[in-house]
BAFI-3210 file (N, C-alpha, C; in Angstrom, 3 decimals, decimal comma, padded with zeros to 6 digits):
// residues 285
n [1|2|3|4|5|6|7|8|9|10|11|12|13|14|15|16|17|18|19|20|21|22|23|24|25|26|27|28|29|30|31|32|33|34|35|36|37|38|39|40|41|42|43|44|45|46|47|48|49|50|51|52|53|54|55|56|57|58|59|60|61|62|63|64|65|66|67|68|69|70|71|72|73|74|75|76|77|78|79|80|81|82|83|84|85|86|87|88|89|90|91|92|93|94|95|96|97|98|99|100|101|102|103|104|105|106|107|108|109|110|111|112|113|114|115|116|117|118|119|120|121|122|123|124|125|126|127|128|129|130|131|132|133|134|135|136|137|138|139|140|141|142|143|144|145|146|147|148|149|150|151|152|153|154|155|156|157|158|159|160|161|162|163|164|165|166|167|168|169|170|171|172|173|174|175|176|177|178|179|180|181|182|183|184|185|186|187|188|189|190|191|192|193|194|195|196|197|198|199|200|201|202|203|204|205|206|207|208|209|210|211|212|213|214|215|216|217|218|219|220|221|222|223|224|225|226|227|228|229|230|231|232|233|234|235|236|237|238|239|240|241|242|243|244|245|246|247|248|249|250|251|252|253|254|255|256|257|258|259|260|261|262|263|264|265|266|267|268|269|270|271|272|273|274|275|276|277|278|279|280|281|282|283|284|285]
n.u [000,830|000,684|000,890|-000,068|-000,513|-002,309|-003,139|-004,323|-003,635|-003,284|-001,724|000,628|001,484|002,437|004,917|006,980|004,715|005,315|008,005|008,155|006,691|008,225|010,634|009,465|008,747|006,243|005,446|003,886|002,302|-000,297|-001,650|-005,033|-007,384|-008,574|-009,003|-010,509|-013,280|-016,544|-018,929|-021,423|-021,669|-023,566|-025,629|-024,246|-022,448|-019,091|-020,099|-021,927|-025,312|-025,562|-026,745|-024,112|-022,541|-023,153|-020,626|-017,915|-017,020|-014,293|-011,804|-009,125|-006,845|-004,327|-001,976|-001,548|-000,186|002,673|003,019|003,822|005,598|007,447|007,663|008,693|011,252|012,707|012,885|012,794|012,646|010,237|006,544|004,536|001,923|-001,505|-004,659|-007,374|-006,126|-008,297|-008,264|-009,491|-010,120|-007,976|-005,399|-003,867|-001,474|-000,464|-000,586|001,099|003,217|003,618|003,254|005,487|007,495|006,768|007,770|010,289|011,718|011,390|013,246|011,379|009,374|006,663|002,855|000,045|-002,776|-006,321|-009,220|-012,381|-014,105|-016,414|-017,981|-020,263|-019,593|-016,617|-015,978|-016,801|-015,985|-013,924|-014,202|-015,091|-016,587|-018,958|-020,444|-019,015|-016,820|-015,956|-015,313|-013,238|-011,750|-010,779|-009,652|-007,771|-006,285|-004,805|-003,180|-001,390|000,134|001,193|002,720|004,357|005,878|006,655|008,563|008,472|005,587|002,191|-000,955|-004,093|-007,233|-011,020|-010,897|-008,482|-006,088|-002,783|000,363|003,869|005,495|008,371|008,926|010,827|012,188|012,119|009,263|011,268|010,614|009,828|006,859|004,471|002,591|-000,829|-003,679|-006,826|-009,812|-012,182|-016,012|-018,125|-019,550|-018,562|-016,107|-014,812|-015,254|-013,238|-010,921|-010,415|-009,820|-008,313|-006,701|-003,379|-004,103|-006,295|-008,095|-010,405|-012,323|-012,893|-013,205|-015,003|-013,882|-015,738|-017,008|-014,923|-014,443|-016,819|-016,720|-014,421|-015,001|-016,669|-014,870|-012,423|-014,782|-014,919|-012,321|-011,961|-013,957|-012,752|-010,867|-008,806|-006,247|-007,018|-005,247|-002,894|-004,118|-003,735|-005,098|-006,380|-007,510|-009,110|-008,914|-008,290|-007,012|-006,651|-006,062|-004,056|-005,877|-008,068|-006,630|-005,961|-008,104|-009,093|-007,224|-007,840|-010,227|-009,485|-007,424|-004,934|-003,498|-003,438|-004,699|-004,213|-004,880|-004,958|-005,539|-007,406|-007,272|-004,840|-003,193|-002,685|-000,948|001,302|001,903|000,026|000,943|002,781|002,152|000,381|002,109|004,268|002,191|000,982|003,326|004,813|002,797|001,878|003,604|006,079|005,331|005,599|006,498]
n.v [-001,387|002,033|005,588|008,223|011,942|014,061|017,804|019,853|022,272|025,810|027,816|028,972|026,708|024,375|024,003|023,201|021,081|019,449|019,092|017,442|015,749|014,285|013,529|012,074|009,663|009,679|008,279|009,588|013,259|015,085|017,835|019,623|020,931|024,356|026,322|028,739|030,542|031,123|033,697|032,504|029,241|027,089|024,354|021,668|018,951|017,453|014,098|011,886|012,785|014,025|017,009|020,147|020,931|023,746|026,951|028,148|030,474|031,892|030,670|030,301|029,703|028,596|028,163|024,981|023,467|025,404|025,783|023,156|022,511|023,987|023,070|020,174|021,518|021,917|019,717|015,836|013,542|012,544|012,132|013,484|014,807|016,075|016,141|017,100|018,356|020,267|019,586|019,765|022,805|023,618|023,904|021,339|021,899|023,427|022,355|020,319|021,210|022,599|020,566|019,078|020,770|021,007|017,719|018,073|019,956|017,962|016,282|013,209|013,820|013,492|013,300|013,021|013,928|013,744|015,921|016,117|017,944|020,211|022,060|024,856|027,817|027,627|026,818|028,262|031,146|030,889|030,593|028,002|025,106|023,727|021,363|020,166|019,177|015,915|014,595|016,582|016,904|013,333|013,599|015,594|014,224|012,233|014,024|014,549|012,402|011,909|014,489|013,868|012,102|011,662|012,464|014,599|015,772|015,323|016,865|016,350|016,750|016,883|018,882|020,220|021,350|020,737|021,464|019,732|019,776|020,262|019,214|019,864|019,613|016,009|014,761|013,466|011,164|010,135|008,903|010,219|009,465|009,831|009,828|009,141|011,201|010,846|010,354|009,266|007,232|007,993|008,843|006,627|004,891|006,390|006,235|003,478|002,998|004,804|005,624|006,449|005,172|005,675|008,188|008,073|009,997|010,907|008,017|004,859|001,384|-000,294|001,061|001,765|-001,230|-001,072|000,837|-000,429|-002,254|-001,637|-000,619|-002,399|-004,247|-002,237|-001,779|-004,431|-005,433|-003,371|-004,736|-004,671|-005,449|-005,329|-005,409|-003,161|-001,012|001,735|002,147|005,263|006,628|008,815|008,511|008,027|005,545|003,683|002,082|-001,301|-003,111|-001,902|-000,967|-003,143|-003,710|-001,533|-002,625|-005,183|-004,036|-003,330|-001,743|000,203|003,533|004,578|008,491|010,934|013,032|013,775|015,133|018,445|021,350|023,817|024,513|022,235|020,327|019,386|018,177|015,969|014,832|013,829|012,152|010,569|009,119|008,152|006,548|003,769|003,338|001,186|-000,933|000,585|002,372|000,885|-000,517|000,772|001,445]
n.w [-000,135|-000,990|000,881|000,813|000,864|001,853|000,660|001,769|003,501|004,323|002,576|003,360|004,973|003,773|002,384|004,556|005,349|003,239|002,803|005,763|005,319|003,145|004,382|006,186|004,861|003,400|000,251|-001,014|-002,137|-002,485|-004,426|-004,447|-006,803|-008,765|-011,190|-010,971|-008,753|-010,231|-008,131|-007,196|-006,860|-007,201|-007,527|-009,168|-008,343|-007,426|-006,708|-008,031|-008,523|-006,248|-005,068|-004,190|-001,121|000,780|-000,135|-000,356|-002,081|-001,626|-001,541|-001,027|-003,682|-006,028|-008,705|-009,362|-010,823|-010,576|-008,152|-006,208|-008,141|-007,230|-004,617|-005,147|-005,724|-003,049|-002,103|-002,043|-002,275|-002,368|-004,030|-006,775|-007,373|-008,462|-007,386|-008,439|-011,484|-013,552|-016,846|-018,864|-019,329|-020,419|-023,568|-024,132|-025,243|-023,542|-021,245|-021,051|-021,247|-018,559|-016,885|-018,089|-016,893|-014,518|-014,052|-014,799|-013,189|-010,565|-011,246|-012,635|-010,732|-011,226|-011,065|-012,975|-011,848|-013,130|-014,218|-014,867|-014,103|-011,939|-012,547|-013,654|-014,017|-013,811|-016,564|-018,196|-017,285|-018,733|-021,378|-022,505|-023,655|-021,823|-021,402|-023,695|-022,301|-021,628|-024,206|-024,962|-023,044|-022,626|-025,781|-025,068|-023,702|-024,538|-026,700|-024,946|-024,508|-026,756|-027,282|-025,465|-025,942|-028,936|-031,861|-033,349|-032,966|-034,051|-034,920|-035,712|-034,809|-033,315|-031,334|-031,829|-033,608|-034,604|-037,255|-037,451|-034,319|-032,838|-029,497|-026,737|-023,857|-023,571|-020,707|-018,162|-016,856|-018,592|-019,824|-018,380|-015,523|-015,775|-014,073|-013,796|-012,294|-010,276|-009,840|-010,690|-013,649|-016,495|-015,321|-014,477|-016,484|-018,430|-016,767|-017,064|-019,691|-021,303|-018,417|-016,229|-013,915|-011,625|-009,297|-006,606|-004,548|-000,955|000,546|002,297|003,242|001,783|000,073|-001,551|-002,830|-004,717|-006,035|-006,755|-008,536|-010,719|-011,637|-012,907|-014,417|-015,943|-017,519|-018,149|-020,649|-022,356|-022,624|-021,536|-018,913|-016,061|-013,517|-014,474|-013,874|-012,019|-007,906|-006,850|-003,037|-001,123|002,374|005,508|007,552|010,320|011,156|011,420|010,608|009,247|007,333|005,554|004,789|002,769|001,024|000,849|-000,762|-003,140|-003,614|-004,779|-003,615|-000,586|-000,017|002,821|005,136|007,891|009,884|011,609|011,634|010,071|011,825|012,980|011,726|010,637|013,594|013,580|011,015|012,135|013,775|013,354|010,802|013,434|015,105|012,783|012,107|011,985|010,491|008,537|006,693|006,617|004,447|002,797|-000,786]
ca.u [000,045|001,528|000,696|000,627|-000,949|-003,379|-002,031|-005,573|-003,551|-003,214|000,054|002,268|001,825|002,680|006,544|007,334|004,057|005,642|009,309|007,829|006,198|009,529|011,476|008,790|008,593|004,862|005,366|003,157|002,119|-001,294|-002,463|-006,116|-007,222|-009,013|-008,506|-011,308|-014,096|-017,768|-019,495|-022,311|-020,626|-024,457|-026,000|-024,047|-021,610|-017,924|-020,509|-022,998|-026,544|-026,071|-025,856|-022,909|-023,160|-022,792|-019,440|-017,311|-015,341|-013,329|-011,211|-007,764|-006,162|-003,249|-001,635|-001,212|001,108|003,778|002,987|003,969|007,271|008,199|007,740|008,981|012,426|012,074|012,309|013,961|011,921|008,440|006,287|004,021|000,445|-002,673|-005,575|-006,884|-006,086|-008,586|-007,572|-010,258|-010,063|-006,704|-005,081|-003,215|000,052|-000,031|-000,606|001,459|004,243|003,890|003,488|006,758|008,376|007,055|008,758|011,597|012,592|011,373|013,890|010,961|007,902|005,384|001,878|-000,775|-003,988|-006,987|-010,541|-013,426|-014,759|-018,335|-018,674|-019,913|-019,556|-015,621|-015,762|-017,454|-015,207|-012,450|-015,040|-014,676|-017,700|-018,716|-020,830|-018,072|-015,816|-015,970|-014,716|-012,410|-010,854|-010,767|-008,203|-006,963|-004,996|-004,099|-002,871|-000,149|001,237|002,004|003,585|005,355|006,641|006,642|009,957|007,294|004,596|001,280|-002,224|-005,860|-008,344|-011,918|-011,037|-007,151|-005,603|-001,692|001,037|004,291|005,987|009,354|008,538|011,687|012,961|010,425|009,851|012,217|010,142|009,236|005,559|003,872|001,345|-002,043|-004,871|-008,248|-010,280|-014,006|-017,198|-018,795|-019,874|-017,564|-014,661|-014,273|-014,476|-012,077|-009,787|-010,101|-009,312|-006,912|-005,982|-002,610|-004,671|-008,053|-008,119|-011,376|-013,284|-013,522|-014,087|-014,500|-013,869|-016,631|-017,320|-013,990|-014,497|-017,660|-015,963|-012,835|-015,691|-016,847|-013,727|-012,714|-015,407|-015,020|-011,574|-011,821|-014,611|-011,839|-009,787|-007,368|-005,671|-007,116|-004,139|-002,467|-004,823|-003,602|-006,614|-006,124|-008,502|-008,690|-009,350|-007,307|-006,890|-006,361|-005,150|-003,574|-006,741|-008,625|-005,328|-005,863|-009,399|-008,420|-005,904|-009,006|-010,943|-008,991|-007,015|-002,825|-002,693|-004,670|-004,556|-004,594|-004,816|-004,833|-005,523|-008,215|-006,771|-003,952|-002,311|-002,417|-000,869|002,467|002,293|-001,050|001,333|004,215|001,299|000,189|003,248|004,469|001,294|001,378|004,881|005,224|001,856|001,643|004,922|007,048|005,465|005,065|008,002]
ca.v [-000,435|003,300|006,248|009,599|013,096|015,721|018,663|020,629|023,498|027,146|028,057|028,547|025,652|022,943|023,655|022,320|019,994|018,647|018,430|016,530|014,071|013,556|013,449|010,853|008,276|008,819|007,955|011,034|014,470|015,991|019,260|019,639|022,299|024,779|027,813|029,784|029,452|031,937|033,698|031,405|027,665|026,255|022,696|019,989|018,175|016,103|013,412|011,532|012,032|014,980|017,988|020,765|021,994|025,446|026,705|029,963|030,767|032,633|030,068|030,516|029,039|028,786|027,458|023,950|023,130|025,577|025,317|021,293|022,521|024,853|021,911|019,735|021,876|021,565|018,129|015,210|011,525|012,622|012,515|015,439|014,703|017,225|015,853|016,756|018,745|020,316|019,429|020,257|023,643|024,046|023,354|020,643|021,931|024,794|021,567|019,259|022,241|022,785|018,575|018,861|021,803|020,488|016,682|018,750|020,487|017,350|015,358|012,688|012,723|013,791|012,731|014,172|013,396|014,663|015,381|016,603|019,628|019,803|023,537|025,194|028,622|027,805|026,716|030,039|031,736|030,770|030,305|026,527|024,792|023,330|020,082|019,056|019,058|014,768|014,655|017,584|015,214|012,337|013,650|015,657|013,011|011,663|014,388|015,179|011,817|012,242|015,543|013,199|010,175|011,755|013,680|015,570|015,334|017,087|016,460|016,624|016,163|017,303|019,997|020,354|020,997|020,951|020,773|019,127|020,483|020,115|019,440|019,369|017,384|015,383|014,318|012,802|010,289|009,326|009,258|011,738|008,739|010,296|008,925|009,860|011,400|011,201|008,945|009,025|006,454|008,542|008,576|005,226|004,711|006,945|005,569|002,695|002,832|005,556|006,145|004,494|004,847|006,062|008,354|008,118|010,798|009,929|006,178|004,073|-000,317|-001,499|002,019|001,933|-001,647|-001,215|001,377|-001,001|-003,535|-001,286|000,096|-003,420|-004,116|-001,236|-002,493|-006,231|-005,345|-002,933|-005,736|-004,164|-005,918|-004,199|-005,367|-002,302|000,342|001,797|002,562|005,422|006,797|009,399|007,638|007,670|004,274|004,712|000,917|-002,149|-003,710|-000,567|-000,738|-004,385|-003,994|-001,226|-003,669|-006,902|-003,729|-003,213|-000,069|000,919|004,118|005,936|009,915|010,869|014,634|013,562|016,618|019,103|022,514|023,604|024,489|020,926|019,648|018,685|017,293|015,602|014,157|013,196|011,484|009,581|008,267|007,061|005,684|003,202|003,023|-000,733|-001,763|001,049|003,121|-000,163|-000,946|001,730|001,667]
ca.w [-000,024|-000,950|001,496|-000,312|001,554|000,559|001,025|002,614|003,988|003,824|001,345|003,987|005,788|002,484|002,086|006,051|005,904|002,300|003,632|006,676|004,758|002,636|005,947|007,387|003,954|002,646|-000,992|-002,345|-002,029|-003,764|-004,103|-004,870|-007,805|-009,072|-011,821|-010,459|-008,384|-009,434|-007,186|-007,117|-007,385|-008,198|-007,133|-009,105|-007,415|-007,507|-006,154|-008,737|-007,745|-005,061|-004,893|-003,811|000,385|000,120|-000,315|000,136|-003,405|-002,015|-000,787|-001,968|-004,834|-006,764|-009,890|-009,501|-011,404|-010,673|-006,337|-007,376|-009,007|-005,988|-003,931|-005,289|-005,018|-001,484|-001,585|-002,391|-003,250|-002,269|-005,401|-006,655|-007,654|-008,991|-006,841|-009,796|-012,178|-014,892|-017,626|-020,208|-019,266|-021,127|-024,377|-023,944|-025,111|-023,062|-019,342|-021,625|-021,015|-017,153|-016,594|-018,200|-016,306|-013,261|-014,067|-015,346|-012,177|-009,697|-011,532|-012,642|-009,815|-011,087|-011,092|-013,443|-011,391|-013,729|-014,004|-016,078|-013,349|-012,316|-012,078|-015,052|-014,097|-014,240|-017,672|-019,196|-017,182|-019,764|-023,170|-022,972|-023,862|-020,142|-022,202|-024,004|-021,407|-021,566|-025,237|-024,837|-021,803|-023,826|-026,559|-024,279|-022,577|-026,181|-027,069|-023,818|-024,450|-028,172|-027,384|-024,596|-027,123|-030,723|-032,124|-034,112|-032,590|-034,737|-034,583|-036,099|-034,228|-032,890|-030,778|-031,351|-034,693|-034,552|-037,522|-037,135|-033,849|-031,771|-028,175|-026,064|-023,653|-023,279|-019,278|-017,449|-016,990|-020,451|-020,150|-016,453|-015,278|-016,035|-012,949|-013,648|-010,934|-010,538|-009,169|-012,679|-014,908|-017,170|-014,671|-014,110|-017,710|-018,375|-016,468|-017,731|-020,743|-021,071|-017,465|-016,071|-012,925|-010,836|-008,385|-005,781|-003,487|000,291|000,472|003,340|002,544|000,588|-000,955|-002,515|-002,853|-005,509|-007,727|-008,058|-009,651|-011,683|-012,328|-013,569|-015,313|-018,012|-018,144|-019,174|-021,238|-023,304|-023,589|-020,831|-017,892|-014,826|-012,490|-014,823|-013,940|-010,239|-006,980|-005,285|-003,140|-000,252|003,300|006,697|008,302|011,936|012,075|010,707|010,123|008,507|006,543|004,861|004,643|001,568|000,614|000,312|-001,700|-004,270|-003,187|-004,206|-002,046|-000,365|000,181|004,200|006,012|009,457|010,854|011,025|010,405|009,488|012,712|013,810|010,059|011,219|014,567|012,996|010,532|012,641|015,218|011,811|011,132|015,051|015,120|011,927|010,581|011,452|009,669|007,270|005,907|006,526|003,819|001,423|-001,550]
c.u [000,658|000,433|000,886|-000,627|-001,196|-002,676|-003,588|-005,107|-003,006|-001,439|000,707|002,783|002,679|004,136|007,220|006,715|005,311|007,318|009,183|007,624|007,461|010,170|010,868|008,641|007,812|005,778|005,018|002,872|000,920|-002,173|-003,825|-006,365|-008,047|-008,935|-009,156|-012,956|-015,640|-018,236|-020,355|-021,792|-022,289|-024,621|-025,345|-023,263|-021,143|-019,032|-021,932|-024,356|-026,817|-025,505|-024,993|-022,877|-023,211|-021,546|-018,702|-016,157|-014,633|-011,546|-009,533|-006,921|-004,876|-002,836|-000,955|-000,481|003,097|003,923|003,592|005,718|008,197|008,290|008,324|011,463|013,272|012,213|012,870|013,333|010,219|007,610|005,365|003,007|-000,811|-003,810|-006,631|-006,804|-007,453|-008,013|-008,352|-010,206|-008,988|-006,131|-003,886|-002,209|000,242|-000,012|000,575|003,134|004,994|003,602|004,593|007,800|008,417|008,422|010,197|012,742|012,241|012,200|012,895|009,895|006,953|004,751|000,883|-002,660|-005,025|-008,468|-011,615|-014,000|-015,900|-018,622|-018,178|-019,376|-017,500|-015,303|-016,053|-016,540|-013,765|-013,467|-014,636|-015,868|-017,874|-019,177|-020,320|-017,250|-014,924|-014,580|-013,413|-011,463|-009,907|-009,011|-007,232|-005,843|-004,443|-003,476|-001,303|000,762|001,977|002,606|005,227|006,212|006,958|007,871|009,407|006,410|003,317|000,111|-003,518|-006,654|-010,072|-012,048|-009,740|-006,473|-004,447|-000,716|002,067|005,302|007,465|008,882|009,701|011,858|011,501|010,462|010,427|012,261|009,527|007,110|005,292|002,947|-000,026|-003,021|-005,850|-009,099|-011,853|-015,008|-017,584|-018,518|-018,471|-016,360|-014,658|-014,213|-013,650|-010,934|-009,455|-009,588|-008,593|-005,981|-004,388|-003,209|-006,726|-007,917|-009,616|-011,768|-012,074|-013,700|-013,806|-014,574|-014,442|-017,041|-016,328|-014,079|-015,572|-017,236|-014,751|-013,435|-015,737|-016,126|-013,186|-013,196|-015,935|-013,928|-011,593|-012,641|-013,413|-010,788|-008,487|-006,940|-006,488|-006,185|-003,745|-002,746|-004,694|-005,042|-005,962|-007,227|-008,267|-009,169|-007,842|-007,016|-006,315|-005,643|-004,635|-004,781|-007,827|-007,755|-005,748|-007,337|-009,306|-007,940|-006,929|-009,366|-010,665|-007,504|-005,490|-002,507|-004,101|-004,103|-005,141|-004,292|-005,380|-004,472|-006,871|-008,679|-005,104|-002,409|-001,539|-001,890|-000,006|002,624|000,729|-000,221|002,409|003,203|001,324|000,547|003,930|003,305|000,642|002,330|004,922|004,232|001,915|002,628|005,751|007,040|005,162|006,655|008,615]
c.v [001,302|004,455|007,743|010,528|014,037|016,457|020,060|021,579|024,803|026,964|028,171|027,788|024,133|023,225|022,706|021,102|018,705|018,028|017,613|015,464|013,103|012,593|011,440|009,493|008,243|009,555|009,008|012,403|014,951|016,916|019,707|021,110|022,570|026,187|028,734|029,192|030,783|032,349|032,740|030,028|026,847|024,875|021,706|020,057|017,124|014,644|013,062|011,116|012,580|016,168|019,178|021,023|023,215|025,314|027,396|029,875|031,934|032,014|030,079|029,337|029,151|027,859|026,238|023,031|023,586|026,053|023,818|021,167|023,285|023,634|020,916|019,896|021,905|020,667|016,815|013,717|012,042|013,191|013,149|015,061|015,572|015,773|017,308|017,622|019,006|020,868|020,205|021,412|024,415|023,713|022,701|020,486|022,800|024,019|020,395|020,076|022,330|021,304|019,325|019,340|021,205|018,380|016,509|018,655|019,180|015,968|014,088|011,934|013,079|013,040|013,153|013,231|014,250|014,513|016,081|017,927|019,414|021,216|024,638|026,181|028,862|027,720|028,137|030,988|032,014|030,724|029,020|026,251|023,665|021,425|019,329|018,852|017,415|014,456|015,822|016,500|014,374|012,422|014,487|014,794|012,355|012,532|014,718|013,905|011,528|013,396|014,671|012,748|010,863|012,430|015,179|015,699|016,713|016,477|017,255|016,278|016,687|018,557|021,013|020,250|021,457|020,583|020,392|020,231|019,974|020,088|018,917|020,118|017,394|015,314|013,524|011,205|009,316|009,773|010,148|010,475|009,767|009,641|010,216|010,132|010,921|009,840|008,580|007,868|006,672|008,667|007,131|004,559|004,871|006,025|004,269|001,893|003,764|005,714|005,179|003,985|005,862|006,236|008,949|009,144|010,370|008,575|005,279|002,428|-000,342|-000,269|001,910|000,145|-001,492|-000,326|000,536|-001,470|-002,708|-001,123|-001,236|-004,131|-003,511|-001,854|-003,173|-006,323|-004,216|-003,677|-005,128|-005,479|-004,610|-004,412|-003,460|-001,202|000,437|003,020|003,420|006,281|008,136|008,607|007,928|006,709|004,399|003,205|-000,160|-002,546|-002,983|-000,575|-001,983|-004,282|-002,636|-002,010|-004,621|-005,533|-003,402|-001,583|-000,527|001,839|004,913|007,234|010,145|012,839|014,269|014,449|017,709|020,474|022,530|024,290|023,301|020,408|018,698|017,961|016,155|014,159|013,131|011,984|010,217|008,710|007,186|005,933|003,748|003,095|001,767|-001,373|-000,721|001,905|001,903|-000,640|-000,502|001,823|003,733]
c.w [000,182|-000,170|000,859|001,095|001,211|001,034|001,762|003,602|003,959|003,413|002,512|004,493|004,581|002,392|003,417|005,672|004,044|002,619|004,750|005,905|003,653|003,629|006,111|006,428|003,365|001,350|-001,818|-001,286|-002,461|-003,184|-004,432|-006,430|-007,971|-009,785|-011,238|-010,188|-008,753|-008,587|-006,475|-007,867|-007,785|-007,422|-007,408|-007,829|-008,209|-007,373|-006,827|-007,993|-006,730|-006,018|-003,658|-002,216|-000,334|000,758|-000,631|-001,156|-003,555|-000,860|-001,367|-002,853|-005,110|-007,857|-009,497|-009,689|-010,968|-008,654|-006,446|-007,495|-007,589|-005,040|-003,748|-005,433|-003,797|-001,101|-002,268|-003,218|-003,344|-003,779|-005,762|-007,480|-007,597|-008,593|-007,040|-010,345|-013,657|-016,116|-019,562|-020,414|-019,692|-022,156|-024,060|-023,885|-024,511|-021,281|-019,802|-021,206|-019,577|-016,809|-017,222|-017,402|-015,531|-012,993|-013,734|-013,302|-010,628|-009,438|-011,701|-011,666|-009,132|-011,305|-011,718|-012,748|-012,397|-013,714|-015,369|-015,774|-013,742|-012,020|-013,889|-015,467|-014,311|-015,217|-018,483|-018,752|-017,973|-021,370|-022,623|-023,045|-022,339|-020,627|-023,356|-023,461|-021,488|-023,114|-025,117|-023,872|-022,103|-025,039|-026,013|-024,128|-023,836|-026,504|-026,283|-024,121|-025,588|-028,107|-026,499|-025,126|-028,617|-030,277|-032,605|-034,217|-033,718|-034,599|-034,822|-035,447|-033,954|-032,630|-030,621|-032,393|-034,819|-035,514|-036,870|-036,219|-033,387|-029,630|-027,085|-024,496|-023,049|-021,421|-018,505|-017,095|-017,798|-020,253|-018,754|-016,668|-014,622|-014,873|-013,389|-012,727|-011,554|-010,116|-010,277|-013,379|-016,018|-016,669|-015,121|-015,519|-018,492|-018,472|-016,986|-019,296|-021,438|-019,899|-016,915|-014,280|-012,552|-009,625|-007,722|-004,498|-001,798|000,111|001,531|002,482|001,472|-000,122|-002,094|-003,513|-004,895|-006,243|-007,930|-008,866|-010,208|-012,778|-013,020|-014,294|-016,604|-018,255|-018,933|-020,036|-022,716|-023,326|-022,424|-019,366|-016,583|-013,783|-013,247|-014,217|-011,944|-009,818|-006,312|-004,917|-001,717|000,935|004,151|007,571|009,253|012,654|011,262|010,126|009,212|007,702|005,898|004,586|002,859|000,735|-000,356|-000,775|-002,861|-004,167|-003,403|-003,026|-001,674|-000,332|001,722|004,219|007,382|010,718|010,734|010,291|010,721|010,499|013,157|012,581|010,255|012,657|014,249|011,852|011,096|013,776|013,801|012,058|012,176|014,572|014,253|011,432|010,771|010,599|008,326|006,301|005,765|004,803|001,876|000,672|-001,057]
res [m|k|i|g|v|g|l|r|v|r|y|e|a|m|v|p|l|v|q|l|a|d|e|l|g|f|e|s|v|w|l|p|e|h|l|v|f|p|v|s|v|g|q|r|s|p|f|p|g|e|t|h|p|p|m|d|p|s|i|p|t|y|d|n|l|m|f|l|a|a|l|g|l|a|t|q|e|v|k|l|g|t|w|v|y|n|l|a|l|r|h|p|i|v|a|a|r|s|v|q|t|l|d|v|l|s|q|g|r|a|i|l|g|i|g|a|g|w|i|p|g|e|y|a|a|v|g|v|d|f|e|t|r|g|a|r|l|d|e|s|i|d|v|l|r|h|l|w|s|e|d|e|p|e|w|h|g|r|f|f|d|f|e|p|l|k|f|e|p|k|p|p|q|g|m|v|p|i|h|v|g|g|e|s|t|a|a|l|r|r|a|a|t|r|g|d|g|w|i|g|m|g|h|e|p|d|t|a|a|e|q|v|r|r|l|r|g|f|a|e|a|a|g|r|d|p|a|t|i|e|v|t|v|g|a|t|p|r|d|h|d|e|l|e|a|y|v|a|a|g|v|d|r|i|i|v|s|p|w|e|r|t|a|g|a|l|d|g|l|r|e|y|a|r|d|l|r|d|s|v|l|a|g|s|p]
***
């Protein structure tokens, strides 16, 4: 089981928190992302069939990949993930360059978690069609991989069109892993057919197991080995038995945030590592 840390803290706490995660041996850190919030978020929700609770649109928001690059320069080993990056809001050439730069500065530690987004006003603000976001996201994934692998990439698709380019250097790790986030059927199918992994939100072992079952079904239907798709969920198991329940559910990585407020984040992470070091971190790569 891999253990990552969700960076649910104010910006001034992120560097010391990530440095501590690196020192304690956590496998990865994960930074949430939105480009912008409309004043009225609306009633949509990232959870299918649910409405979103009241949300403060003045929540501080930063350039996700730029912030991770800074965190990469402040650390040595911990991997740097987006949880999740709204790829469909950006042109894939712009996104590919930002991710490549993160991978270069971190010496191959980037993980790109991506999603289709769920706030129409976020799309409207930058003039991108909300209704075609899924198809745009699918094509963007393919464009990123093309740019990162081909000597003279060119593309002629539904949303994007460009003649042969030079896109150098390639990411140090070759292909940056792309993990598809989301709880919807579309997100699970996208992860099963295009992703290196799937990222869920907060899950108990039983709810994670149900999503993993669906993910595996979509993968098998597409002729893909489900074992090649890494499963990540947000969770904070407090003992070995809870951890094993997630393992049994088919989860490969959990993202923990064992604190309630920023002021308690460092102590909370130290305590969590101390309590579970033998049963959790000792088994992390």
